[in-house]
N, C-alpha and C positions, 0 to 999 in steps of 0.2 A: 561591544554590543551589550544590550540589555537581555540577559538570559531569563526566560520565564521561570519563576521559582515561587510557588505559593508557600507562605509561612503561617497563614491563619486558616480558619475553618472554611475552606472552599470545597464544595461538593464535587465529586468526580463527574465529569461530563457537563457541569453546569455552565462553564464559560464558553464563549463563542470564539475566542482568539487566544491561543496559547503559544503563538509563534514568538521566537526570539526577534529582537529588533536591532538591526545593524545601525550604527551611527557613524558619522564622519567627524574627525577632529584633526587638527593640524598643530603640530608641535613647533614652537619657535624658541630658539635658544634653550632647548631642553625642557620646556614646560608648556602646558596647555591648560586653558580654562574650559572645563566641561560645562557648557551652557547649552543644553539641548532639551527639547521637549519630546514627548512620546505621544503618538496618536492613539493611545489606548490607556485604560486604567488597569491597575493590578500591581502585583508585587514582582519585582525583578531583581536580579543580581547583576550589577554593573561590573563587567569584566573588560579590562583593557589589555590587549596583547599585541606585541610587535615581533614578528618572525623574520624580519629582514634587517635587523639592527647592524649586521656586519657587512651588508651589501655595499656600503659606501666605500669600503677599501678592500674588497675581496678580489679585485682583479690583479693577479700576480704579475701581469705584464707591465703594470704601471706603478705598483707599490713595492719599493725595494725592501721594505721591512717585512714583507709578507713571507716569512720563513718559519721553518720548524724550530722549536716545538710548539710555539704559541699560535701560529697561524698555519693551517694545513688543510688538506682536502678531507672531506668526511663523506663516505658513501659514494654515490654516483654523481653527486653535485660538485662540480669543480670549484676549488678555491672557496668552499664554504667554511667559515671559521668557527662553526658552532655545531653542537650535536642536535640533529633534527628531532622535532616533536617532544621536546623536554624543556622543563624550566630549571633544570639542575644548575646550581652555581658552584664554582670551585674556589679554592683558596688562591691567593695571589701566587704567581709563578708556578702554578700547577701545570703539568704537561697534559692534563686531561681537559678536553674542551668544555666550555660552558654550554648550557642549553640554548637552543635557538629562540625559544619562546621567552621573551621578557613579558611577564604577566603581572597584573595587579594582585594575583594570588600566588605567592611563592615564599620560599624560605631562603634567607640569606645566611648561608652557613658560615661565611667569613665573619659577619657581624652578629651572628646568632639572633637574627630578627625575623619574625614571621609577618608577612604581609597578607592581607585578605581583600577579597572583592568587597564592593559596597552594596549593602542592602538598600534598595530604593522602592518606594511606594508611590504610585501615580494616582492622583485624585482627579475628578472632573474639574475643569477650569471654571465652569459656570453651568447653570441651567438655562436653557433657551426657552423663553416664554413667548416668543413671537408667534407661535402657533395657536395661542389662545385668543379667541374672538368674543368680546362681550356682546350680548344681544338680548332681546326681549321677545316674549310672546311665542305662540305656537309655531310661527314661521321664522323664528330667529332673526327678527328685524334688527338692522344695524342701528346703533344708538343715535338719537337726535335730541335736540333740546326739548322736544315734546314727547319723549319716550315714556310709556307708562305700562303697567301691568295690573291686572285684576288680582286681588287677594284670592288665594286658593290653597286648600290643604294639599300637602305633598302626597299624601296617601291616595288622593283622588285625582289630582291634576298637577303634573310637573311641567307640562308644556307651557302653561300660563305662569311664567316666572321670569326672573332675571337669570340669564345663563352666562357662565364662563366655560365655554367648551373649546376643546382642542388639545393639541399635543404639547407635552413638556419633555424636553430632551436634555440629557446630560451630554455636554460637548466638551471637546478639548480647546486648547488655546486658539487654534486656527479653525474652530468650528467643526472639528473632525467628529465623526460618529463614534461613540464609545460603546461598542457592542458588548463589552464585558461588565457594564453597569447593569447587571441583571440579578435576579434572585439566586441565592446560593453561590454567587460568584463575588462581585464587589459592589452590588447595590446596597444601599443603606436606607433606613427610614428617613422620610423628608417631611417638613412642615410647610403647609400652604396657609398663608395669612392674608385675609382680605380686610384691608383697612377701609372703614366706612364711618359715616356720621352716626349720631345718636338715633337709634331705632325704637326708642320708647314710644309705645302706642297703646291707648286704652280704647275699649269699645264704649258704646253708649251707656253701658251699665257700670263703667269704671273698672272692668276687668282687663288685665294686661294681655295683649295679643303677642304671642311668641313669634319671633322671626326665625324661620326654619331654613335649614341647609341640608341638601342631599347630594352626595358625591358618588359618581359612578366611574368605574374603570372598564375600558373596552379592550377586547382582545384584537388579534391581528385582522380579523374579519369584521371588526366594528360592532361585535356583539357584546352586550354588557355582561361582565363577570359578576353575577349577583352576589357571590360570596364575598366580594370586595366592597360592597356598598357601605358607605359611611353616612349615617344620619346624625345630625347635631341640631339641637334646639338651643338657641341663644340664652345663656344664663346672665350675661351682663350686656345690656343694650349699648353701653358706652365703649365696649371693647371690640377689637377686631374679631373676625370669625376665623377660627383655627380648624384646619383639617390635617390630621396626621396620618400618613400612609406608611404601612410597613414595607419592607424591601420586596415582598412578593408581588407588589403592584408592578414591578419591572419584570414583565414576563420575558422569558429567554428569547422567543422569536420576535420580540419587539425591539431588540438590539439597543437597549438604553433609553427607550422612549416609553412614556405612558400616554395613552389617549383617554382623555377625561371628559366627563360631563358634570358640571357643577350647577345645580339649580337652587335658587334662593327666593323666598317669598314669605309673606305673612300668612298665617293660618286664617281660616274663615269659618265662622259658625252661622247658621241660617238665621237665627233670631237676634243676633247681636251685631248690628252694623257698626262701622267705624268711619271716621273722617279721613280724607286724603292725607297722605304724608309723603314728603319728598325725601328720598335717601340719597346721599352723596357717596359714591364709591370712589375711593382715592387710588389705591394701588393693590395689586395682587402679587405677593412676595413669596419666594420659595427659598428654602435653605435646608441643609441637613438637620435632622432633629438634634443631633449631637455634633455640631460643627467642629468643636475643638478636637475631638477624637476621630471623626469620620471624614471630615472634609477640610481640614486645615493643612495648608501647604505654603511653600515659598515660591513666589512668582512676582514679576513686575517690580523687583527690588523691594518687595513687601514681605515681611515675615508674618506667618500665621494669617495669610489671606484665606478667605472662605469662598464657597461657591454661591453665596447669596445673589439672587437676581430678582428683578422686579418688572412687572408690567404696569405701566401708568394708565389708569382709567380716567379719573377726573371727570365723571359724568354724574348728573342728577337723574334719578328715575322716580317718577311718581307712582305710588301704589294706591289703587282705588278699591273700595268696597262697592262692587257693581251688581247689577241685576238687569234682566230684560223685563219690560212692562208694556202691557196693552191696556189702554184706558177702558174703564168699565163700559162707557158708551161712546162709540166713535162714529156711529151713524144710526139713523132711524129708518131712512129710506134713501135709495131703493134697497131692498133686502139683497138683491143680486140674483142674477140668472146665470145659466151655463154660458151663454154667449157674452154676458157682461157682468162679471162678478164684482161685488163691492170690495173695497180695499180696507183691511183692518191693520192699522199701523202698529208695529211693535217697536218700542223705544229702548235703546241701551242707555242705562242711567247709572249715575254715580251718586252715592250718599254723601251729603255734606250738611251738617246741622249743628247749631249750638255754638258754644264758646270756642270749640276746637276746629270750627269750620273756616278754612282759609280759601275763599273762592278763587283767589289768584292761582291756586293749584289746579283748578278745573281746566279742561281743554279750551274752553272759550272764556276763561277767566270770569270776571264779574258780569260779563254779558251772557253767561250760560243760561239757557232756558229750562223751564220745567214742563212736564206734561200734565200731570194731575195731582202731584204731591209736592209741596214746597220744600221737602227735605231731599228730594231726588232731582238731579240735574241731567239733562240729556247730554250724552257724550257724542257729539257730532263727529268726532274723529275716530269713532269705532268703525272699522272696516271688516270685511269678511275674513281678513287675516287673524282677527281676534275672535272669530266664531260667528255663526249665524243661528237664528232662532230655529227651533225644531218645528215639526208639523203641528197644526192646530186641529184638535178634535171638535168639529162643529156640533153645536147643540141647536136643535130646531131646524126649521126650513130655511132655504136660501143657500146661496153660494158665496163663499168668502175666499179671497186671496190674501195671505199674510205677507206683508211688505215691511222690511225693517226700516229703521229711521234714516239709514244712509243711502 
C-alpha cells in the first residue's frame, strides 16, 4: 500500500485526504512490475508486505518435509512456519522461525543488507480546462464570427469585455478529483498564458491604448475573493498575456479546483477615440510555474512529463470604440402629445476614421450607415444585451419617447 507520509512543508489539517491507499499486484515467477496510479496527490511511502509466504506448503497432511525444527507450529495458528507480526530474518539452518512479514522494509541479517520502502510523490496528471467558456459582453454571449465588445476601462466596466470564465481543475490520470491539491497541502503556483495576436492600437492622437486584463478567484459560494484579484496591463502587445496565481488560489473547500473570472479589454478615454481592431485569441494554456520541480513526473512511458494543458479558442473578436448618439434635429413637428409622443431615435455608433479605419471590421462592413457624423457608423447589431440608452431629460414643451436604433 501507499502509506501517507508527508516529507515537505505541509500544514497540519490543510489536506483533505490523508488515507493510506491499498494497491493490488500479482507476482509471477517471483517478480512483479509495480505499475499503478493513485487517485490523489501527495507524498507516500510505498510498502509491500506478504504475510502468507509459507501458506503454499504449510499443510502438514500433505507436505512430508513439514517437520521440526525448520517447519513447526507457532502460537494458535496450526502449521504456520513463521513468527507472526514480525519481519525478523534468521541465519541459515537456524531453529528459530523467520518472521511472517516479508516487507520492502527489513534487515537481512544473513547478508547484512538493509532494505527500505520507496518514497513516492504523486503530482496531478493534468489540469482540466474544459470548464472554461470564452464569451463576450454583459450577458456572456457565446462567441460567433460577428462577436464584438466595446472598449471600456476595467475600473468602470468589466462586464463589457472578453471573458474566459469557469473552473480549472487539477485531475489524475483517470480524471479523478485531486482534493489534496489545495493551499498548504500540495497545491503549487500556476501560470495561465493567453496566446493572442498583436494588440497594438493607437488612438486618434497617436497614444497607445493599453490592453487590460483582470483576473478573479471565486470561493465555494461563487463570491469573488477580492484579495486574490490580479490586474495586469499589457507591456508587450506581441506577447501572450500571463497570469500567475499563487497556491492559495486553491482553497481547501474547493478540492483542487479554482473557479475563475478573467476579463480582457482595451481601456477607453472619453476624448480620444480609436478605430476598430480585431484580436485573434489562439489558446489558453495552464502549467505549473515551476514545472521541473513542482509538476514533473513519469507517465505514459515519458520521463519528465508535465501537467501542461490547453484550451483551444481560435476566435476573432472585434473591439469597438462606441457611443450612443441622438441627432441634434430629428423632428420639427409634431412636437408630441401625451397620447401621441414623438420618437427621438438614439443610435449606437462605432468610430472609424482615417488611415487606420478598416470598414470591413464594422458590423455591416462597407455598407454600414452613418447618422449625422461621417466618422461614426451605426452598429445595427447592437441589441439590448449590450446595453440600452438611459432616460432623456426633456427640455422645453412637448412629449418625447426615446427609441434606440435597434
